[in-house]
C-alpha positions, 0 to 999 in steps of 0.5 A: 505531541504532532511532530511526535505521530507525523515521524510514525505515521512517516515511519510506517508508511515508509519502513515498515514495507520495506522490512516485510519479506524483501525479494531482489527480484519477480520472477515474470512470464517474460522475464525476471525484475530486476531493483532499476530496471523502469517502467517498461522492462516491468512491463514488459516482463511482468504485463499490467499489474492487478493493484495500483497504489500513487502517491506523490513526495516533494524534496524541498532545500534552500540554497541561500537565502533568496534560492529555493529548490525543489524536487518532484518524487511519484510513488507507486507500489504495484502488485502482482497476483500470480494466483493462489499457490504464489507469493503476491509480489510487490514492486515499488517504482520512484519517477518509473524507476525499480527502488524496491520488492518485495513479497506477501500472502499467498494469493487469489484465482486471478477469476475472482471479483466479487466477495466470498461466499462467507467472511472470511478469519484469515488474519491481516496484519500493518504493513499489507495492501489493499489487495492482500487485504481483497484477496484475504478478505473481500470486499469491504461493506462501505468505504471513505476517503481522504487526503493528507499532507505530512512534512519532514526535515531531514538531516540533510537541511532538506523538507519533505511533503509527503502526499496521503490518501487515507482510505477506511473501509469497514466490514460488518461480520453481522448482528453476532460480532464487532464490525472492523474498519481498517484504516490505509495510507496510501494503500498500506494498512495502518491501522485496524479498529474494533466497531461496534456490533454489525447488522444483519447481512443481506443475502 
């Protein structure tokens, strides 16, 4: 049961984001970002991203009875918000090189830093990033976080160890609506739960 659960979350974390509105490039003011571009090239063309999420993967392989080889990979996802009239872009880097690009929902005004005046009923979906959820629902009422580690045996005999940052966001929608609890794993929404009825919102 534990192995099945581990495999499920590995699939959610590594396969699902790549299947969502995959793109080959990101067009920025100072140039176009392509797969295989370096971190420096992305910064030069697009500037600093609005959001960054990162985690570490460890690949280990036993070469013989006494020798074990390890490789560490830093995986980052950068979020670029181009405003409410353009789709958000997400750039995945592995050890400083672009390995994936995808697009999300429409962005939000760059100056928006506070929660919208009223809770938004815009639909959120599994696979969205923390930046996408913030653009739709604003800041949550409460946040908590913890760490986990997942191991996966690959077909070539290597073992992949992935460090998982788990963030739980709670949205209080008032006494007449059920609270929403969102679970993010390494910055990707993987679970949406419903809580008990909320409490009066202080103005």
